[in-house]
N, C-alpha and C positions, 0 to 999 in steps of 0.2 A: 398794674394797670394796663400801661401799655403794651407790653406781652401778652396779655390777656386779650387786650383789644384786638390786636392781629391775630390769636387764635382762633377768635372768634370771625374775622375777616377772612380769613384763610379758607374756614370750613364752610362758608357762605358762597366759596366757588372750587368747592372741593370736586362736589357732586356735577357740576356743568362738567368737568374735563372727563370724569369718570362715566357718565351717562351717554354722554356725547362721543365717545370712542367706539361705543357700543354701534351708532348709528352707522358711522363713519366705515367702518371694517364689520360691516354685515357677515361677509361670509365666514368667518371664523369668530363667532361672539364670545364662545368659550374663553378661546387664546387672549382676546383682547382685555376682558375681564380679569382674567388673571395676570397678565400683564400690568394693565393699567392700576390695578389695585396694590402690587407689588411697587411701581413706579411712585404713587402717591403714598404709601405708607412709609416708602424710605423718607419719603419728606417730612413726612407728618410727624414723625418718629425723632428725626435729625434735629429739627427745628429748637427744640428747644438746650441740643448739645453743642448751641454756637452764642458766642456773646456777640454783640451788633451793638451799631450807633444807631439814631433815629431823630430824625427833624421833625417836630410837629409844628404846624402852620394851622393857626387858628385866631380868629378876631382880628387881622391885620397884622399880627404878631408872630415869632416863632421859638422854638426853645429848641435845643438839639442835646439829647442824653448821650450818653454811653451806658449799657444795659449789661451789666455782666452776670451770669449766673454763678450765684453763691451755695454750694452746696445743697443742690435741688431743686432752688427756686431764684427769679430774677431779683435784680437791685436796680435804682436808678442814680445817674450821678450826671447833674447838672452839668453841662460843658459851657454854653454860651445863650444868649439873649438875644432875640433879633439882630444876629450874626455877628454878636460883641463878646469875646469871652468873660466869662462872669469875672469878677473881681478875688483878686487873692486870697480875702477874707472868705468870700463865700467858697472858694474852691478848697481852701484848709477843711471847711465845714465838710464841705462834701466827701472830701477823702476821709474824714472822720467817722460820718456816718457810715461809710463802708466797712471800716476797720470794725467798728462797734456791732455792726449787722454781721460780721463773719464770726469776729468772738461771741455774738452770741447765740448763733448757730455752732459753735463749735462745743458750748456747753449745753446743748438741749440733748436730752434724755432720747431714748430711741421713740417712745410714742410720739413726744413733741414734734422730732423730724417728721414723723409719718404725717402727724396731722398735718403740717404746714405744708410738706408737698400734696397730702391728700387733698386739701384745700384749692391750691392750684390746679390740682387734675380733675375735680370736677368742674371745672370749666369747658376743657376739653370734651367731659362727657357729654354737657348738653349741646357742645358743637356737633359730637357725633348723633345725637338726636335728630337735629336741625339737618345733616345730611342726609339722613334716611328718611324725612318726612320729603325732601327734594327731589329724591328720587320717583317716590310718590304723587309729586306736586306737578309736575315739569314735562311736557312733550321736546323733544327736541329733533331739530333738521339741520340736514347738510345743507348751506346756503353758497359752497364754493371754496377756492382755494385763494390763499394772497402770501405776501412775504410781508413779515413786520418784525423790525429789531431785528434784521439778520437770520430769521429764523423762517422757513416756508411752513404755513400755517394751514390748516382746517379751519372755516369760520362759520358755526354753529348758532342756530338761534335757538332761542329758550321760551316755549310760553305755557304759562298756567292751562292743567288738565281741568275741563269745567266740571266733571266728576269726583275733585277733591275734597276729601271732608280733615280740614285739620284737628288734631286732638287738642290742640291748647292755643291759645292768644300770639303765641310767638309764632307759630306755625301758621297761623291764620295769615300774615301778611305775607306769604308765600302766594297765594291767592290772586293778589291785587298787581305781582309782579312781572316783568318780562327781561329778558337778559341775551346778550351775546357774547360767546367763547370763541377766543382764538386761540385754537390746542397746535404744539409742535408736530408734525407730522413726522419727524425722525423718533424723538423721544416720548412723543405722546403725555408732555406736559404743557400746564397752561404757560402762554404769552400775555395774555390779556385777558379781563372779564369786565362786564358791564352790566349792571342790572337797573334796573327802575321801579317805581311803584307807580301803576299806569291807572289805577281808581282807588278810590279811597276804602281802607280797611281798616276794620276796628280792631284795636289792641287790648285794650283794657276795659271789656263789655261796652257800657256804654257812655263810660269816661273821657276815652280819649281815641283818636285814630290816626294813622298814617297817611298823608295825601300825597296826591300825585306831584311830581318833583322832586321826589324821595329819590334819588341814583348815587349808585357807588360805582367806582373804577378800583381795580387792582392789578398790578403789572407785576411778573415775577421773573425772575432769570437766573439761570445755572451758577452756584458758587463752586460748585466742584464739577467733575465730569458727568455724575449722575443725581445730585441734588440739586433742587431749584427752589430756592426761598422767596417772599416778596421783596422787589424793593422801591413801590411806589400803592400809596392807597390815598383814595380821595372819596368825600364821602359831603354830600349835601341833604339834610335832614327837615322836610316839613309837617308839623303836626300839631293836630289842633284837641286840646288839654279843656273836658266838659263842651268842647264844640262850640267853646268861645274864645278862649285865650289862643293866638298861636303860636308855637314854638319852632324858631328856624333856626339850623345851625351850619355852619360849613367848617370840615378839616380836611387837611391834605400832610400825609406824612410820607418822607421817604424814609428807606433803608439802609445801610451800606456798612461797610468794613466788617462783613460778617469774619470772625475766626473761631476756631475750636476753642470752646470752653475747657480748663483745665479740669482735670477730675479731682474732686474735693476729698479735703484731708482724711474723709472717713473711710476712704477706699470704693467708693461708689463711683459710678458715673457721675457726670456732671447733672445730665437730667435727673437722676436719682429715680430707682428702682424700675428701671427700664424705661422710662417716661420719655 
């Protein structure tokens, strides 16, 4: 769940970085496209190859998890609640849960393993669809330059194209959003992204809509010389169901302690199937 959500969040900003760079370096669009695609693809492909830890803050409480990759897909280990380590009994339970998952995956048939990884991979395929739509949905404009978290950045604004026609309800939310992207001048990576809904957008026909006040912020940082991964994500959501019942939620996640995941015992990369 946590890793899948992170993939979705990363997808929401990938196109900001990709398309914005075209505006900044208009003198050689082809070169910038190729360089941007290569950089972002490295990050995208590398993400599943790393174990990490995350703290999730929601509803005034927090939980910290370790998220190791086990034979091609992630598992979660609860480490602490509200800043306090879990009890020894719960820690034993969490460790046993991981052992059982590891043993179960060792016993999988080739088809079972392929299906498990494919289910996780389908989440990324949905992300790619959203990225393609964001390219079509937004106009990008260079606002200037700045320095952020030790990086010299380009500041770019994204606004919806008035003639964009979303192909489904998921993409329709893009028609009511605007955003800002801070792009590292040296590496073409993103340092920070903010986006918000500026007008009500129906997402389930006439049954529900996303309201203004929905916003997110994502920050990323280098974990190696050429790979950048998320370090922070915050989302505040406001929606109406049946246009009567309000649904508000807020979540703040931090990501840390990235380390290379070990190769699976089946001899395939930790990410599985070139994932």
